[in-house]
C-alpha angles and dihedrals in degrees: 000000000000094000085061089050090062091055092045091051090051092052097042092099088069092069103274108151115240108233121208119257108236133066094195127176114198124196120187112200116197102168090123092056117094122247093249088085123082103253091209088075090070095048089049090050093050091052092046092051092046091052092044093056098039102039101043119091105234099176140027092240126099116240126198116223093256091051097061113121112250111228143158131206121194112190111191112193134212124188123241133197091260124085113256092357120120141184115215149170119225124205114199122194127176133169136187127211122256115230117261094009143077090235120119114210115210114245102167128027108157139144120214106200103186116065123141120181146151123233132175117187113270095009109144115266100217139154134192120191089207096050107033095159095056120185097297117043096205092048092046093047092070096057093036090059094046093046090048092056093042088058092045092051090052092043094054091042092053091043090057092057102044135015108273088351093144098051097108091052094047085054091052089052090049090051088060090049093050092049100032123147113269127201147106111322095010115120143146097074099087133069092237093053089084142299096270110047144108092283097055096041096061092033090059092052093050098039107110090216088064098044090123087075088072090056090047093056093045095046095046096051108025099030098032118025094031091055099055095094095055101033118007096180094050091047091052091051090053093051090049087052088052090054090051089051091051091048091054090046092050091049090054095039109029121191098013115158095231093061092059092038092058095058099045109115095004104092095096092046093048091050090053091049094054104034091087096038120121113267098261094048091045091050092049093046090049091051093050097043093050089052098042104035100043094168091065098032094117092051091053090047093054101039104036098063 
């Protein structure tokens, strides 16, 4: 894990190859695009985005092959009235391994609904942190969005291994937000583009009022999930403590994006955690999960009896 990364980084001068950080699978879906478009364009785009994510060095750390962050990107396209310009939704999923097991615990499961970009087959898929906007806003928006989520994946992954471990990557994501492409059809980068978008997600993680969220991520994964192998009861208690922390956070800061973001993709995992809990802890977990993860409230009611 990341403690290994520190050792690897220290030994990298001896000739150890620095592997990239992501093991990303990209799927471009174009079923809503008419047949008047050359379908090879979408296969080329899928390959270009896969290479962009997996071949770029996103951090200064050295990752071993088995440390790469597992992630999936599903880009679902819609046509527009402009040639080579698309609207799309992007589903991002990422998971991190649990110590002493083959299990991957979900850390991101999010759908970004508002992506507008321009792509011509074989155009370079490039990104520069110092020049996010590029020369064409619609062309640059594609890589800005993918780079933003690459940094977020790394930020949450690092945050799950050490307290505030992901801060520098949250800041890199915020740099993209602050310098994002701007133009007709482009949205999701500004506070007034909605209450659940790229702006608010990274804002919540860097807002000093919400700093407890960093403890929540660390405690859930490192102090909770990673401890199941050695002490299942203690791990379960820690995860229940995390739910109490989130409940307090939500009471003080209702309707924040990060609260809902945390629970997306975790319902099945949380059910498995608490199915074997003692009756008082199971009842408390059920009460908190119904309140905090409203989308899956009925599932918790039925299965945590």
